[in-house]
PDB file of N, H, CA, C and O in Angstrom:
ATOM      1  N   MET A   1     160.870  10.047  43.434  1.00  0.00           N
ATOM      2  CA  MET A   1     161.378   8.712  43.688  1.00  0.00           C
ATOM      3  C   MET A   1     161.018   7.770  42.542  1.00  0.00           C
ATOM      4  O   MET A   1     161.889   7.087  42.003  1.00  0.00           O
ATOM      5  N   MET A   2     159.725   7.732  42.166  1.00  0.00           N
ATOM      6  H   MET A   2     159.018   8.287  42.604  1.00  0.00           H
ATOM      7  CA  MET A   2     159.310   6.820  41.091  1.00  0.00           C
ATOM      8  C   MET A   2     159.920   7.227  39.757  1.00  0.00           C
ATOM      9  O   MET A   2     160.266   6.367  38.947  1.00  0.00           O
ATOM     10  N   LEU A   3     160.056   8.525  39.520  1.00  0.00           N
ATOM     11  H   LEU A   3     159.776   9.224  40.177  1.00  0.00           H
ATOM     12  CA  LEU A   3     160.630   8.979  38.255  1.00  0.00           C
ATOM     13  C   LEU A   3     162.078   8.514  38.123  1.00  0.00           C
ATOM     14  O   LEU A   3     162.520   8.156  37.031  1.00  0.00           O
ATOM     15  N   ALA A   4     162.802   8.520  39.215  1.00  0.00           N
ATOM     16  H   ALA A   4     162.443   8.811  40.102  1.00  0.00           H
ATOM     17  CA  ALA A   4     164.191   8.071  39.188  1.00  0.00           C
ATOM     18  C   ALA A   4     164.272   6.592  38.843  1.00  0.00           C
ATOM     19  O   ALA A   4     165.242   6.165  38.216  1.00  0.00           O
ATOM     20  N   LEU A   5     163.290   5.807  39.231  1.00  0.00           N
ATOM     21  H   LEU A   5     162.502   6.154  39.740  1.00  0.00           H
ATOM     22  CA  LEU A   5     163.291   4.383  38.904  1.00  0.00           C
ATOM     23  C   LEU A   5     162.986   4.148  37.431  1.00  0.00           C
ATOM     24  O   LEU A   5     163.440   3.160  36.853  1.00  0.00           O
ATOM     25  N   LEU A   6     162.216   5.055  36.816  1.00  0.00           N
ATOM     26  H   LEU A   6     161.847   5.857  37.285  1.00  0.00           H
ATOM     27  CA  LEU A   6     161.825   4.875  35.429  1.00  0.00           C
ATOM     28  C   LEU A   6     162.891   5.333  34.440  1.00  0.00           C
ATOM     29  O   LEU A   6     162.946   4.829  33.319  1.00  0.00           O
ATOM     30  N   LEU A   7     163.719   6.258  34.827  1.00  0.00           N
ATOM     31  H   LEU A   7     163.675   6.668  35.738  1.00  0.00           H
ATOM     32  CA  LEU A   7     164.750   6.776  33.935  1.00  0.00           C
ATOM     33  C   LEU A   7     165.958   5.847  33.934  1.00  0.00           C
ATOM     34  O   LEU A   7     166.402   5.391  34.988  1.00  0.00           O
ATOM     35  N   SER A   8     166.477   5.575  32.764  1.00  0.00           N
ATOM     36  H   SER A   8     166.117   5.945  31.908  1.00  0.00           H
ATOM     37  CA  SER A   8     167.648   4.705  32.696  1.00  0.00           C
ATOM     38  C   SER A   8     168.912   5.542  32.850  1.00  0.00           C
ATOM     39  O   SER A   8     168.945   6.728  32.521  1.00  0.00           O
ATOM     40  N   CYS A   9     169.922   4.904  33.344  1.00  0.00           N
ATOM     41  H   CYS A   9     169.895   3.941  33.611  1.00  0.00           H
ATOM     42  CA  CYS A   9     171.197   5.602  33.518  1.00  0.00           C
ATOM     43  C   CYS A   9     171.873   5.746  32.151  1.00  0.00           C
ATOM     44  O   CYS A   9     171.511   5.041  31.209  1.00  0.00           O
ATOM     45  N   PRO A  10     172.837   6.640  32.036  1.00  0.00           N
ATOM     46  CA  PRO A  10     173.522   6.801  30.743  1.00  0.00           C
ATOM     47  C   PRO A  10     174.198   5.528  30.260  1.00  0.00           C
ATOM     48  O   PRO A  10     174.328   5.321  29.054  1.00  0.00           O
ATOM     49  N   MET A  11     174.633   4.669  31.182  1.00  0.00           N
ATOM     50  H   MET A  11     174.528   4.838  32.162  1.00  0.00           H
ATOM     51  CA  MET A  11     175.287   3.426  30.778  1.00  0.00           C
ATOM     52  C   MET A  11     174.288   2.500  30.068  1.00  0.00           C
ATOM     53  O   MET A  11     174.630   1.844  29.084  1.00  0.00           O
ATOM     54  N   CYS A  12     173.046   2.455  30.581  1.00  0.00           N
ATOM     55  H   CYS A  12     172.768   2.988  31.380  1.00  0.00           H
ATOM     56  CA  CYS A  12     172.031   1.592  29.966  1.00  0.00           C
ATOM     57  C   CYS A  12     171.482   2.220  28.684  1.00  0.00           C
ATOM     58  O   CYS A  12     171.245   1.527  27.695  1.00  0.00           O
ATOM     59  N   PHE A  13     171.286   3.529  28.716  1.00  0.00           N
ATOM     60  H   PHE A  13     171.479   4.092  29.520  1.00  0.00           H
ATOM     61  CA  PHE A  13     170.682   4.203  27.575  1.00  0.00           C
ATOM     62  C   PHE A  13     171.661   4.342  26.429  1.00  0.00           C
ATOM     63  O   PHE A  13     171.263   4.262  25.267  1.00  0.00           O
ATOM     64  N   GLY A  14     172.908   4.543  26.725  1.00  0.00           N
ATOM     65  H   GLY A  14     173.231   4.608  27.669  1.00  0.00           H
ATOM     66  CA  GLY A  14     173.907   4.742  25.689  1.00  0.00           C
ATOM     67  C   GLY A  14     174.090   6.226  25.413  1.00  0.00           C
ATOM     68  O   GLY A  14     173.398   7.069  25.984  1.00  0.00           O
ATOM     69  N   ALA A  15     175.007   6.524  24.555  1.00  0.00           N
ATOM     70  H   ALA A  15     175.569   5.840  24.092  1.00  0.00           H
ATOM     71  CA  ALA A  15     175.276   7.917  24.212  1.00  0.00           C
ATOM     72  C   ALA A  15     174.110   8.487  23.414  1.00  0.00           C
ATOM     73  O   ALA A  15     173.564   7.817  22.537  1.00  0.00           O
ATOM     74  N   ALA A  16     173.735   9.708  23.714  1.00  0.00           N
ATOM     75  H   ALA A  16     174.178  10.253  24.426  1.00  0.00           H
ATOM     76  CA  ALA A  16     172.577  10.326  23.065  1.00  0.00           C
ATOM     77  C   ALA A  16     172.806  10.556  21.575  1.00  0.00           C
ATOM     78  O   ALA A  16     171.843  10.673  20.817  1.00  0.00           O
ATOM     79  N   ASP A  17     174.048  10.622  21.149  1.00  0.00           N
ATOM     80  H   ASP A  17     174.830  10.527  21.764  1.00  0.00           H
ATOM     81  CA  ASP A  17     174.328  10.876  19.734  1.00  0.00           C
ATOM     82  C   ASP A  17     174.835   9.627  19.010  1.00  0.00           C
ATOM     83  O   ASP A  17     175.440   9.738  17.944  1.00  0.00           O
ATOM     84  N   SER A  18     174.598   8.451  19.573  1.00  0.00           N
ATOM     85  H   SER A  18     174.107   8.361  20.439  1.00  0.00           H
ATOM     86  CA  SER A  18     175.079   7.232  18.932  1.00  0.00           C
ATOM     87  C   SER A  18     174.170   6.842  17.760  1.00  0.00           C
ATOM     88  O   SER A  18     173.050   7.335  17.626  1.00  0.00           O
ATOM     89  N   GLU A  19     174.683   5.954  16.930  1.00  0.00           N
ATOM     90  H   GLU A  19     175.592   5.554  17.039  1.00  0.00           H
ATOM     91  CA  GLU A  19     173.928   5.480  15.765  1.00  0.00           C
ATOM     92  C   GLU A  19     172.673   4.720  16.180  1.00  0.00           C
ATOM     93  O   GLU A  19     171.642   4.819  15.515  1.00  0.00           O
ATOM     94  N   GLN A  20     172.752   3.964  17.268  1.00  0.00           N
ATOM     95  H   GLN A  20     173.589   3.884  17.808  1.00  0.00           H
ATOM     96  CA  GLN A  20     171.602   3.189  17.722  1.00  0.00           C
ATOM     97  C   GLN A  20     170.459   4.093  18.163  1.00  0.00           C
ATOM     98  O   GLN A  20     169.296   3.822  17.865  1.00  0.00           O
ATOM     99  N   VAL A  21     170.788   5.153  18.865  1.00  0.00           N
ATOM    100  H   VAL A  21     171.733   5.373  19.107  1.00  0.00           H
ATOM    101  CA  VAL A  21     169.747   6.081  19.323  1.00  0.00           C
ATOM    102  C   VAL A  21     169.127   6.785  18.127  1.00  0.00           C
ATOM    103  O   VAL A  21     167.907   6.942  18.070  1.00  0.00           O
ATOM    104  N   ARG A  22     169.935   7.206  17.183  1.00  0.00           N
ATOM    105  H   ARG A  22     170.925   7.079  17.229  1.00  0.00           H
ATOM    106  CA  ARG A  22     169.399   7.862  15.974  1.00  0.00           C
ATOM    107  C   ARG A  22     168.530   6.901  15.176  1.00  0.00           C
ATOM    108  O   ARG A  22     167.486   7.298  14.658  1.00  0.00           O
ATOM    109  N   ALA A  23     168.946   5.643  15.069  1.00  0.00           N
ATOM    110  H   ALA A  23     169.793   5.320  15.490  1.00  0.00           H
ATOM    111  CA  ALA A  23     168.153   4.657  14.342  1.00  0.00           C
ATOM    112  C   ALA A  23     166.826   4.391  15.050  1.00  0.00           C
ATOM    113  O   ALA A  23     165.796   4.221  14.396  1.00  0.00           O
ATOM    114  N   ALA A  24     166.846   4.354  16.369  1.00  0.00           N
ATOM    115  H   ALA A  24     167.682   4.492  16.900  1.00  0.00           H
ATOM    116  CA  ALA A  24     165.602   4.147  17.111  1.00  0.00           C
ATOM    117  C   ALA A  24     164.654   5.320  16.905  1.00  0.00           C
ATOM    118  O   ALA A  24     163.447   5.127  16.754  1.00  0.00           O
ATOM    119  N   LYS A  25     165.193   6.528  16.900  1.00  0.00           N
ATOM    120  H   LYS A  25     166.173   6.684  17.023  1.00  0.00           H
ATOM    121  CA  LYS A  25     164.355   7.706  16.671  1.00  0.00           C
ATOM    122  C   LYS A  25     163.752   7.698  15.268  1.00  0.00           C
ATOM    123  O   LYS A  25     162.580   8.030  15.093  1.00  0.00           O
ATOM    124  N   VAL A  26     164.545   7.324  14.279  1.00  0.00           N
ATOM    125  H   VAL A  26     165.497   7.055  14.421  1.00  0.00           H
ATOM    126  CA  VAL A  26     164.041   7.242  12.904  1.00  0.00           C
ATOM    127  C   VAL A  26     162.990   6.145  12.802  1.00  0.00           C
ATOM    128  O   VAL A  26     161.987   6.302  12.105  1.00  0.00           O
ATOM    129  N   GLY A  27     163.221   5.033  13.496  1.00  0.00           N
ATOM    130  H   GLY A  27     164.035   4.906  14.062  1.00  0.00           H
ATOM    131  CA  GLY A  27     162.247   3.951  13.497  1.00  0.00           C
ATOM    132  C   GLY A  27     160.913   4.383  14.072  1.00  0.00           C
ATOM    133  O   GLY A  27     159.864   4.021  13.540  1.00  0.00           O
ATOM    134  N   VAL A  28     160.936   5.148  15.147  1.00  0.00           N
ATOM    135  H   VAL A  28     161.788   5.442  15.579  1.00  0.00           H
ATOM    136  CA  VAL A  28     159.698   5.652  15.739  1.00  0.00           C
ATOM    137  C   VAL A  28     158.997   6.590  14.763  1.00  0.00           C
ATOM    138  O   VAL A  28     157.777   6.527  14.613  1.00  0.00           O
ATOM    139  N   LEU A  29     159.747   7.447  14.106  1.00  0.00           N
ATOM    140  H   LEU A  29     160.739   7.498  14.228  1.00  0.00           H
ATOM    141  CA  LEU A  29     159.140   8.376  13.135  1.00  0.00           C
ATOM    142  C   LEU A  29     158.531   7.627  11.952  1.00  0.00           C
ATOM    143  O   LEU A  29     157.463   7.997  11.463  1.00  0.00           O
ATOM    144  N   VAL A  30     159.202   6.583  11.495  1.00  0.00           N
ATOM    145  H   VAL A  30     160.070   6.282  11.892  1.00  0.00           H
ATOM    146  CA  VAL A  30     158.666   5.795  10.379  1.00  0.00           C
ATOM    147  C   VAL A  30     157.373   5.099  10.793  1.00  0.00           C
ATOM    148  O   VAL A  30     156.398   5.085  10.041  1.00  0.00           O
ATOM    149  N   LEU A  31     157.370   4.525  11.986  1.00  0.00           N
ATOM    150  H   LEU A  31     158.161   4.536  12.597  1.00  0.00           H
ATOM    151  CA  LEU A  31     156.145   3.885  12.461  1.00  0.00           C
ATOM    152  C   LEU A  31     155.008   4.894  12.602  1.00  0.00           C
ATOM    153  O   LEU A  31     153.867   4.604  12.242  1.00  0.00           O
ATOM    154  N   LEU A  32     155.318   6.070  13.123  1.00  0.00           N
ATOM    155  H   LEU A  32     156.245   6.306  13.416  1.00  0.00           H
ATOM    156  CA  LEU A  32     154.292   7.113  13.215  1.00  0.00           C
ATOM    157  C   LEU A  32     153.813   7.530  11.832  1.00  0.00           C
ATOM    158  O   LEU A  32     152.637   7.842  11.643  1.00  0.00           O
ATOM    159  N   GLY A  33     154.728   7.533  10.865  1.00  0.00           N
ATOM    160  H   GLY A  33     155.683   7.279  11.018  1.00  0.00           H
ATOM    161  CA  GLY A  33     154.360   7.875   9.497  1.00  0.00           C
ATOM    162  C   GLY A  33     153.374   6.883   8.891  1.00  0.00           C
ATOM    163  O   GLY A  33     152.605   7.245   8.001  1.00  0.00           O
ATOM    164  N   PHE A  34     153.386   5.649   9.356  1.00  0.00           N
ATOM    165  H   PHE A  34     154.011   5.355  10.079  1.00  0.00           H
ATOM    166  CA  PHE A  34     152.422   4.657   8.880  1.00  0.00           C
ATOM    167  C   PHE A  34     151.156   4.647   9.722  1.00  0.00           C
ATOM    168  O   PHE A  34     150.057   4.529   9.181  1.00  0.00           O
ATOM    169  N   ILE A  35     151.290   4.767  11.016  1.00  0.00           N
ATOM    170  H   ILE A  35     152.183   4.864  11.456  1.00  0.00           H
ATOM    171  CA  ILE A  35     150.152   4.616  11.917  1.00  0.00           C
ATOM    172  C   ILE A  35     149.208   5.811  11.862  1.00  0.00           C
ATOM    173  O   ILE A  35     147.991   5.629  11.819  1.00  0.00           O
ATOM    174  N   VAL A  36     149.741   7.019  11.863  1.00  0.00           N
ATOM    175  H   VAL A  36     150.729   7.166  11.898  1.00  0.00           H
ATOM    176  CA  VAL A  36     148.880   8.215  11.891  1.00  0.00           C
ATOM    177  C   VAL A  36     147.982   8.290  10.650  1.00  0.00           C
ATOM    178  O   VAL A  36     146.778   8.489  10.809  1.00  0.00           O
ATOM    179  N   PRO A  37     148.497   8.142   9.435  1.00  0.00           N
ATOM    180  CA  PRO A  37     147.584   8.155   8.280  1.00  0.00           C
ATOM    181  C   PRO A  37     146.563   7.020   8.313  1.00  0.00           C
ATOM    182  O   PRO A  37     145.419   7.207   7.898  1.00  0.00           O
ATOM    183  N   LEU A  38     146.961   5.859   8.797  1.00  0.00           N
ATOM    184  H   LEU A  38     147.890   5.707   9.135  1.00  0.00           H
ATOM    185  CA  LEU A  38     146.021   4.750   8.896  1.00  0.00           C
ATOM    186  C   LEU A  38     144.883   5.082   9.860  1.00  0.00           C
ATOM    187  O   LEU A  38     143.719   4.830   9.549  1.00  0.00           O
ATOM    188  N   LEU A  39     145.204   5.639  11.012  1.00  0.00           N
ATOM    189  H   LEU A  39     146.149   5.843  11.265  1.00  0.00           H
ATOM    190  CA  LEU A  39     144.167   6.022  11.970  1.00  0.00           C
ATOM    191  C   LEU A  39     143.285   7.134  11.424  1.00  0.00           C
ATOM    192  O   LEU A  39     142.078   7.145  11.666  1.00  0.00           O
ATOM    193  N   LEU A  40     143.876   8.069  10.692  1.00  0.00           N
ATOM    194  H   LEU A  40     144.856   8.060  10.495  1.00  0.00           H
ATOM    195  CA  LEU A  40     143.076   9.127  10.070  1.00  0.00           C
ATOM    196  C   LEU A  40     142.121   8.556   9.027  1.00  0.00           C
ATOM    197  O   LEU A  40     140.973   8.989   8.934  1.00  0.00           O
ATOM    198  N   ALA A  41     142.586   7.592   8.249  1.00  0.00           N
ATOM    199  H   ALA A  41     143.519   7.240   8.326  1.00  0.00           H
ATOM    200  CA  ALA A  41     141.727   6.965   7.249  1.00  0.00           C
ATOM    201  C   ALA A  41     140.566   6.228   7.916  1.00  0.00           C
ATOM    202  O   ALA A  41     139.433   6.294   7.441  1.00  0.00           O
ATOM    203  N   ILE A  42     140.845   5.531   9.007  1.00  0.00           N
ATOM    204  H   ILE A  42     141.766   5.477   9.393  1.00  0.00           H
ATOM    205  CA  ILE A  42     139.780   4.834   9.729  1.00  0.00           C
ATOM    206  C   ILE A  42     138.775   5.829  10.278  1.00  0.00           C
ATOM    207  O   ILE A  42     137.570   5.584  10.215  1.00  0.00           O
ATOM    208  N   ALA A  43     139.244   6.946  10.815  1.00  0.00           N
ATOM    209  H   ALA A  43     140.223   7.145  10.866  1.00  0.00           H
ATOM    210  CA  ALA A  43     138.335   7.967  11.345  1.00  0.00           C
ATOM    211  C   ALA A  43     137.480   8.579  10.235  1.00  0.00           C
ATOM    212  O   ALA A  43     136.293   8.832  10.441  1.00  0.00           O
ATOM    213  N   LEU A  44     138.063   8.817   9.073  1.00  0.00           N
ATOM    214  H   LEU A  44     139.027   8.611   8.905  1.00  0.00           H
ATOM    215  CA  LEU A  44     137.294   9.380   7.960  1.00  0.00           C
ATOM    216  C   LEU A  44     136.249   8.399   7.451  1.00  0.00           C
ATOM    217  O   LEU A  44     135.141   8.800   7.094  1.00  0.00           O
ATOM    218  N   ILE A  45     136.592   7.118   7.416  1.00  0.00           N
ATOM    219  H   ILE A  45     137.492   6.792   7.706  1.00  0.00           H
ATOM    220  CA  ILE A  45     135.613   6.116   6.993  1.00  0.00           C
ATOM    221  C   ILE A  45     134.462   6.053   7.993  1.00  0.00           C
ATOM    222  O   ILE A  45     133.299   5.977   7.597  1.00  0.00           O
ATOM    223  N   ALA A  46     134.782   6.083   9.286  1.00  0.00           N
ATOM    224  H   ALA A  46     135.727   6.144   9.608  1.00  0.00           H
ATOM    225  CA  ALA A  46     133.736   6.050  10.310  1.00  0.00           C
ATOM    226  C   ALA A  46     132.838   7.281  10.197  1.00  0.00           C
ATOM    227  O   ALA A  46     131.620   7.179  10.344  1.00  0.00           O
ATOM    228  N   ARG A  47     133.436   8.439   9.938  1.00  0.00           N
ATOM    229  H   ARG A  47     134.425   8.522   9.818  1.00  0.00           H
ATOM    230  CA  ARG A  47     132.639   9.659   9.785  1.00  0.00           C
ATOM    231  C   ARG A  47     131.730   9.567   8.563  1.00  0.00           C
ATOM    232  O   ARG A  47     130.573   9.984   8.615  1.00  0.00           O
ATOM    233  N   THR A  48     132.248   9.022   7.468  1.00  0.00           N
ATOM    234  H   THR A  48     133.188   8.683   7.425  1.00  0.00           H
ATOM    235  CA  THR A  48     131.444   8.862   6.255  1.00  0.00           C
ATOM    236  C   THR A  48     130.280   7.920   6.498  1.00  0.00           C
ATOM    237  O   THR A  48     129.157   8.195   6.075  1.00  0.00           O
ATOM    238  N   TRP A  49     130.541   6.803   7.181  1.00  0.00           N
ATOM    239  H   TRP A  49     131.453   6.579   7.525  1.00  0.00           H
ATOM    240  CA  TRP A  49     129.466   5.860   7.481  1.00  0.00           C
ATOM    241  C   TRP A  49     128.410   6.490   8.384  1.00  0.00           C
ATOM    242  O   TRP A  49     127.216   6.242   8.213  1.00  0.00           O
ATOM    243  N   ALA A  50     128.845   7.299   9.341  1.00  0.00           N
ATOM    244  H   ALA A  50     129.815   7.500   9.480  1.00  0.00           H
ATOM    245  CA  ALA A  50     127.891   7.958  10.238  1.00  0.00           C
ATOM    246  C   ALA A  50     127.022   8.949   9.466  1.00  0.00           C
ATOM    247  O   ALA A  50     125.818   9.040   9.705  1.00  0.00           O
ATOM    248  N   LYS A  51     127.632   9.690   8.544  1.00  0.00           N
ATOM    249  H   LYS A  51     128.610   9.616   8.351  1.00  0.00           H
ATOM    250  CA  LYS A  51     126.857  10.644   7.733  1.00  0.00           C
ATOM    251  C   LYS A  51     125.855   9.906   6.848  1.00  0.00           C
ATOM    252  O   LYS A  51     124.713  10.342   6.709  1.00  0.00           O
ATOM    253  N   ARG A  52     126.273   8.803   6.254  1.00  0.00           N
ATOM    254  H   ARG A  52     127.201   8.448   6.367  1.00  0.00           H
ATOM    255  CA  ARG A  52     125.367   8.024   5.412  1.00  0.00           C
ATOM    256  C   ARG A  52     124.218   7.439   6.237  1.00  0.00           C
ATOM    257  O   ARG A  52     123.075   7.415   5.781  1.00  0.00           O
ATOM    258  N   ALA A  53     124.517   6.973   7.433  1.00  0.00           N
ATOM    259  H   ALA A  53     125.446   6.992   7.803  1.00  0.00           H
ATOM    260  CA  ALA A  53     123.480   6.404   8.295  1.00  0.00           C
ATOM    261  C   ALA A  53     122.463   7.480   8.683  1.00  0.00           C
ATOM    262  O   ALA A  53     121.261   7.216   8.705  1.00  0.00           O
ATOM    263  N   ARG A  54     122.939   8.689   8.990  1.00  0.00           N
ATOM    264  H   ARG A  54     123.915   8.903   8.973  1.00  0.00           H
ATOM    265  CA  ARG A  54     122.013   9.780   9.314  1.00  0.00           C
ATOM    266  C   ARG A  54     121.162  10.148   8.113  1.00  0.00           C
ATOM    267  O   ARG A  54     119.968  10.414   8.254  1.00  0.00           O
ATOM    268  N   ALA A  55     121.773  10.165   6.919  1.00  0.00           N
ATOM    269  H   ALA A  55     122.742   9.949   6.805  1.00  0.00           H
ATOM    270  CA  ALA A  55     121.021  10.503   5.713  1.00  0.00           C
ATOM    271  C   ALA A  55     119.968   9.433   5.416  1.00  0.00           C
ATOM    272  O   ALA A  55     118.841   9.766   5.052  1.00  0.00           O
ATOM    273  N   LEU A  56     120.317   8.165   5.565  1.00  0.00           N
ATOM    274  H   LEU A  56     121.233   7.894   5.861  1.00  0.00           H
ATOM    275  CA  LEU A  56     119.345   7.093   5.347  1.00  0.00           C
ATOM    276  C   LEU A  56     118.221   7.148   6.375  1.00  0.00           C
ATOM    277  O   LEU A  56     117.059   6.918   6.040  1.00  0.00           O
ATOM    278  N   ASP A  57     118.563   7.452   7.623  1.00  0.00           N
ATOM    279  H   ASP A  57     119.507   7.638   7.895  1.00  0.00           H
ATOM    280  CA  ASP A  57     117.547   7.555   8.677  1.00  0.00           C
ATOM    281  C   ASP A  57     116.604   8.727   8.384  1.00  0.00           C
ATOM    282  O   ASP A  57     115.388   8.610   8.542  1.00  0.00           O
ATOM    283  N   ALA A  58     117.174   9.851   7.958  1.00  0.00           N
ATOM    284  H   ALA A  58     118.161   9.946   7.829  1.00  0.00           H
ATOM    285  CA  ALA A  58     116.330  11.017   7.643  1.00  0.00           C
ATOM    286  C   ALA A  58     115.437  10.718   6.439  1.00  0.00           C
ATOM    287  O   ALA A  58     114.274  11.122   6.421  1.00  0.00           O
ATOM    288  N   ALA A  59     115.956  10.025   5.450  1.00  0.00           N
ATOM    289  H   ALA A  59     116.901   9.696   5.465  1.00  0.00           H
ATOM    290  CA  ALA A  59     115.161   9.678   4.271  1.00  0.00           C
ATOM    291  C   ALA A  59     114.038   8.709   4.648  1.00  0.00           C
ATOM    292  O   ALA A  59     112.929   8.813   4.124  1.00  0.00           O
ATOM    293  N   ALA A  60     114.317   7.785   5.536  1.00  0.00           N
ATOM    294  H   ALA A  60     115.218   7.701   5.961  1.00  0.00           H
ATOM    295  CA  ALA A  60     113.311   6.819   5.967  1.00  0.00           C
ATOM    296  C   ALA A  60     112.203   7.512   6.756  1.00  0.00           C
ATOM    297  O   ALA A  60     111.027   7.191   6.586  1.00  0.00           O
ATOM    298  N   HIS A  61     112.569   8.454   7.612  1.00  0.00           N
ATOM    299  H   HIS A  61     113.524   8.715   7.750  1.00  0.00           H
ATOM    300  CA  HIS A  61     111.557   9.175   8.392  1.00  0.00           C
ATOM    301  C   HIS A  61     110.756  10.138   7.509  1.00  0.00           C
ATOM    302  O   HIS A  61     109.573  10.374   7.753  1.00  0.00           O
ATOM    303  N   HIS A  62     111.406  10.688   6.490  1.00  0.00           N
ATOM    304  H   HIS A  62     112.367  10.497   6.292  1.00  0.00           H
ATOM    305  CA  HIS A  62     110.736  11.618   5.589  1.00  0.00           C
ATOM    306  C   HIS A  62     109.739  10.886   4.706  1.00  0.00           C
ATOM    307  O   HIS A  62     108.660  11.403   4.415  1.00  0.00           O
ATOM    308  N   ALA A  63     110.103   9.673   4.278  1.00  0.00           N
ATOM    309  H   ALA A  63     110.980   9.253   4.514  1.00  0.00           H
ATOM    310  CA  ALA A  63     109.233   8.890   3.393  1.00  0.00           C
ATOM    311  C   ALA A  63     108.020   8.327   4.152  1.00  0.00           C
ATOM    312  O   ALA A  63     106.965   8.099   3.560  1.00  0.00           O
ATOM    313  N   ALA A  64     108.176   8.111   5.431  1.00  0.00           N
ATOM    314  H   ALA A  64     109.033   8.296   5.912  1.00  0.00           H
ATOM    315  CA  ALA A  64     107.086   7.495   6.206  1.00  0.00           C
ATOM    316  C   ALA A  64     106.002   8.455   6.604  1.00  0.00           C
ATOM    317  O   ALA A  64     105.035   8.058   7.255  1.00  0.00           O
TER     318      ALA A  64
END
């Protein structure tokens, strides 16, 4: 029942092979092409900072 309410009818959605649908799909892919590398870069920076923090903590405990 709920799934039927969430799905749009063909009249609202439009033809599956229309230019608008293809453009929307390309738009989603382009956005993913920007967002995924950005999130990966943020994750790599966070991992680098965590490794540096562990190394500094180990050096501080070793020196003491």
